[in-house]
C-alpha angles and dihedrals in degrees: 000000000000088000093056091047092054091049092050091050091050092052091049092050091051092051091050091051092051092051091047092050093049091051095045095049111050116217097023093115097027124092117258111270095215127062105226095186116115113262121246124201128190135169113232138184102004118188128184122209130182113232134171097017112192134173092269108021143029129202112226112206116204115198117191144157121231107211114209128192132169129013128359117299107209129212095003112192129183119207119192121192132186109212124191105242093213102044102023090228118145108242102178137009130194126185127192133175123226095181120213115348119201136165130040100291145114121252116204119214137174128209124191121200124179119212139167113282092245138087133353129312139195113220105209123192122193124183120206129191116191089347096306127113109250104168145337148181139205129211128183127220117194136195097012089167090071091068112109116232115241091243091057096050121107134160090221117084141147110292119257112216107218133173093029126133093221128046110257128188132216089233122054136164145196131198113248103170142011117194139143093003091305132109125210115212126198103216123200126195125191116215124187129196105215094179133094097245134054113273132198144127091104134137124212117205113197121190139173110226118192104238101225101037102026089228111156106236097182140345142180137187124220131190115232119216128208116314116201117233114277092009132121121221125197119217123195134196138158126240126188118208138167117271128254097031133107120235143192112226104216122197116197115187115199134188116197091339094312121115107237101169140005135195136178134196129179124249111199110203096148105095092206101044132049121208115228135181098262101031120154125224114276137173112261100162094263115200114197090197089071089066098046113125116241109244128176117245111254115251113250115240113237111254127202112242116224113253114246128188113228120217090233093066113125117271094003097112097054095048092048092051093049092051091050091051093051092050092050093050091048091053093052092048091053092052093052091051 
């Protein structure tokens, strides 16, 4: 029994010593306040979006997440470059500081680079920590020139006929009159508003272009009123062209003077030839005089004719003879003197 008592006393004394040591030395039982693991950085989930598209430039917005694991990464800096894919030249560079990054977390960041609206680009992201390269990523953006500028964007365009058994065009025509070697066409265009709001303030220019020469035979411009969302509006005009030629009926849709959509459809008026999509140039006996605009001859300004004295005027012959005789007598008198 005495042995067990001594053992119990020894265990109690050891426990008391441990408690005293933990109290006397701070931090012995607490977790370390600093993560001593090496930091790891990685770029994740990068997306490129086109913003602020103008006629000359486009701003490419790169949205990414910087994944951090381990200890604190100090003085983290992200450098984004837009590199021309053809020449390899750096076109734009943007740098941003993320400061010190600690803890296992993701840090979102966005970089905007503005480039010319032409060609292909590599968007290169490089991450630095304390001046050293830690990670990076490259994305490629192609055919930037195909982006439509904001000023040339409209929800109204020429209608696309889908789910039909026969090919239909957004521009059609019918012949309404044939007179004096000229044909009058009633041309109809179908315009659809694919947006969610009413759209208007547009102008539609319709023209008849002779297929082989590209000579404009006739044209007209119409103002387009409001088109409700999801609705199609038909627009009609008349064009008069010379007979026996084939034409392209061109529709040019404009918003505030900017072309937002175009469409063409053939008009076959030559009874011996049919115009198709990929037709080559051929000789059809084109006469440019058939396309000459009729203009009124300018009125001639009245001009004042110079006054002339005719030899048959009364009394002119006798006076002229007398003057000649006097001159002759004077000359003889001077010679004798």
